[in-house]
C-alpha positions as CSV (number, residue, x, y, z in Angstrom):
1,X,10.0,-18.0,-11.3
2,X,12.8,-15.6,-10.5
3,X,14.4,-16.7,-7.3
4,X,18.1,-14.7,-7.5
5,X,19.9,-11.4,-5.8
6,X,19.0,-7.5,-6.2
7,X,21.8,-6.8,-8.8
8,X,20.7,-9.6,-11.6
9,X,17.3,-8.5,-11.2
10,X,18.5,-4.8,-11.8
11,X,20.3,-5.8,-14.6
12,X,17.3,-7.5,-16.3
13,X,15.2,-4.9,-15.5
14,X,17.5,-2.5,-17.6
15,X,17.4,-4.5,-20.6
16,X,13.3,-4.1,-20.7
17,X,12.1,-7.7,-18.7
18,X,9.3,-6.5,-16.4
19,X,7.8,-9.8,-15.5
20,X,9.2,-10.9,-12.5
21,X,5.9,-12.6,-11.1
22,X,5.7,-15.3,-8.4
23,X,9.2,-14.2,-7.9
24,X,10.8,-15.1,-4.4
25,X,12.3,-11.8,-2.8
26,X,12.6,-12.2,0.2
27,X,14.7,-9.9,1.8
28,X,16.0,-7.8,-1.2
29,X,17.5,-4.6,-1.0
30,X,16.4,-2.6,-3.5
31,X,16.5,0.7,-1.8
32,X,16.0,3.8,-4.6
33,X,15.8,1.7,-7.1
34,X,13.6,2.6,-10.4
35,X,11.0,0.0,-10.8
36,X,8.5,1.3,-12.9
37,X,5.9,-0.5,-14.6
38,X,7.4,-3.8,-13.1
39,X,5.4,-6.7,-12.5
40,X,5.9,-8.7,-9.2
41,X,2.2,-9.8,-8.7
42,X,2.3,-13.1,-6.5
43,X,5.9,-12.2,-5.9
44,X,7.3,-13.0,-2.2
45,X,8.8,-9.9,-1.4
46,X,8.4,-10.1,2.8
47,X,11.2,-8.1,5.0
48,X,11.9,-6.6,1.7
49,X,14.0,-2.8,1.9
50,X,12.3,-0.6,-1.3
51,X,13.6,2.6,0.7
52,X,13.1,5.6,-2.0
53,X,12.1,3.2,-4.4
54,X,10.2,4.1,-7.2
55,X,7.1,1.5,-8.4
56,X,5.3,3.7,-10.2
57,X,2.4,1.1,-11.8
58,X,4.0,-1.4,-10.7
59,X,1.7,-3.9,-10.2
60,X,2.0,-6.2,-6.8
61,X,-1.3,-7.7,-6.6
62,X,-0.9,-10.4,-3.9
63,X,2.2,-10.4,-3.6
64,X,3.7,-10.7,-0.1
65,X,4.8,-7.6,1.6
66,X,5.1,-8.4,5.5
67,X,7.7,-6.6,6.9
68,X,8.7,-4.9,4.2
69,X,10.1,-1.4,3.7
70,X,8.4,0.7,1.2
71,X,9.4,4.0,3.4
72,X,9.3,7.0,1.0
73,X,8.5,4.4,-2.0
74,X,6.4,6.3,-5.1
75,X,3.8,3.7,-5.4
76,X,1.3,5.7,-7.4
77,X,-1.0,4.8,-9.5
78,X,0.7,0.5,-8.6
79,X,-1.9,-2.1,-8.2
80,X,-1.8,-3.1,-4.4
81,X,-4.6,-5.0,-4.7
82,X,-5.3,-8.9,-2.5
83,X,-1.4,-7.9,-1.5
84,X,-0.1,-8.8,2.3
85,X,1.8,-5.8,4.0
86,X,1.4,-7.0,7.0
87,X,3.4,-4.8,9.7
88,X,4.7,-3.0,6.4
89,X,6.9,0.3,6.9
90,X,5.3,2.6,4.5
91,X,5.9,5.7,6.4
92,X,5.5,9.0,4.0
93,X,5.0,6.8,1.2
94,X,3.2,8.3,-2.3
95,X,0.2,5.7,-3.4
96,X,-1.7,8.5,-5.0
97,X,-4.4,6.9,-7.3
98,X,-3.1,3.0,-6.3
99,X,-5.5,0.2,-5.9
100,X,-5.1,-1.4,-2.1
101,X,-9.0,-2.9,-2.9
102,X,-8.5,-6.3,0.2
103,X,-5.4,-5.8,1.1
104,X,-4.1,-6.6,4.3
105,X,-2.3,-3.7,5.8
106,X,-2.6,-5.1,9.7
107,X,-0.4,-2.5,11.8
108,X,0.5,-1.1,9.0
109,X,2.9,2.1,9.8
110,X,1.4,4.8,7.0
111,X,2.3,8.0,8.4
112,X,2.4,10.7,6.6
113,X,1.6,8.5,3.3
114,X,-0.5,10.0,0.4
115,X,-2.9,7.9,-0.5
116,X,-5.2,11.1,-2.5
117,X,-8.0,8.9,-4.7
118,X,-6.7,4.9,-3.6
119,X,-8.7,3.0,-4.0
120,X,-9.0,0.7,-0.6
121,X,-12.3,-0.8,-0.8
122,X,-12.3,-3.5,1.6
123,X,-9.0,-3.5,2.8
124,X,-8.1,-4.2,6.5
125,X,-6.2,-1.3,8.3
126,X,-6.9,-2.3,11.6
127,X,-3.7,-1.8,13.8
128,X,-2.7,0.8,12.0
129,X,-0.9,3.8,12.0
130,X,-2.5,7.1,10.0
131,X,-0.9,9.5,12.1
132,X,-0.3,13.0,9.0
133,X,-1.9,10.1,6.6
134,X,-3.8,12.3,3.6
135,X,-7.5,10.2,2.2
136,X,-8.8,12.9,0.1
137,X,-11.4,11.1,-2.2
138,X,-9.8,7.8,-1.3
139,X,-12.7,4.7,-1.1
140,X,-12.8,3.0,2.0
141,X,-16.0,1.5,1.2
142,X,-15.9,-1.6,3.2
143,X,-12.8,-1.1,4.6
144,X,-12.1,-2.9,8.3
145,X,-10.6,0.4,10.4
146,X,-11.4,-0.8,13.9
147,X,-8.3,-0.3,16.2
148,X,-6.4,2.1,13.4
149,X,-5.0,5.1,15.0
150,X,-7.3,8.0,13.3
151,X,-5.9,10.8,15.7
152,X,-5.0,13.9,12.9
153,X,-6.2,11.8,10.0
154,X,-6.6,13.6,6.6
155,X,-10.2,12.1,6.1
156,X,-12.1,15.0,4.5
157,X,-13.8,14.0,1.6
158,X,-12.9,10.2,1.8
159,X,-15.7,7.2,0.4
160,X,-17.2,5.0,3.3
161,X,-20.3,2.8,3.0
162,X,-22.1,1.0,5.2
163,X,-20.3,-1.9,5.7
164,X,-17.4,0.5,6.6
165,X,-16.0,-0.5,10.1
166,X,-15.4,2.2,12.3
167,X,-14.8,2.1,16.1
168,X,-17.5,2.3,18.6
169,X,-17.8,6.5,18.7
170,X,-16.4,7.1,15.3
171,X,-18.2,10.0,13.2
172,X,-17.0,9.7,9.7
173,X,-19.7,12.6,8.9
174,X,-17.9,15.0,11.8
175,X,-14.2,14.6,9.5
176,X,-16.2,15.4,6.8
177,X,-16.2,12.0,4.4
178,X,-18.7,11.1,2.1
179,X,-21.1,8.6,2.0
180,X,-21.1,6.2,-0.4
181,X,-23.9,4.1,-2.1
């Protein structure tokens, strides 16, 4: 179990080490770090600062990222299945093709984030700020969007199903969302 600081993590990553699963990295500062393909499965990154970090194809499944700063981070094709991102700052994050199935995104700030082709099946987005976020072709099947700010959100061609939960009166068809299943 890894539980050291940013300098040691970056030095080990530079030597080719990629497995930092179950690491205690609470409040670590890794701004603008290149961590492509890193394994942070089950890691504790609560309150971490990953501003502008490159986390493409990273495995953050079941990781704790509560209150973390992921603003402008590149999480393209990353695995965040079952991750806890409660109250995380993900403004302008790149989440193109990212797996967020079952993720806890309650009260997360995803304004101006790119979630094209992302898989959010069963994710909880209640209370999330999604202003100007793009969900083009994203899978929102079974997602909980109750209480999420859907004002000026790009939902055209995003997929929903009978288990997707919206606030009363919300009309996904009017926003050109696609029913699946």
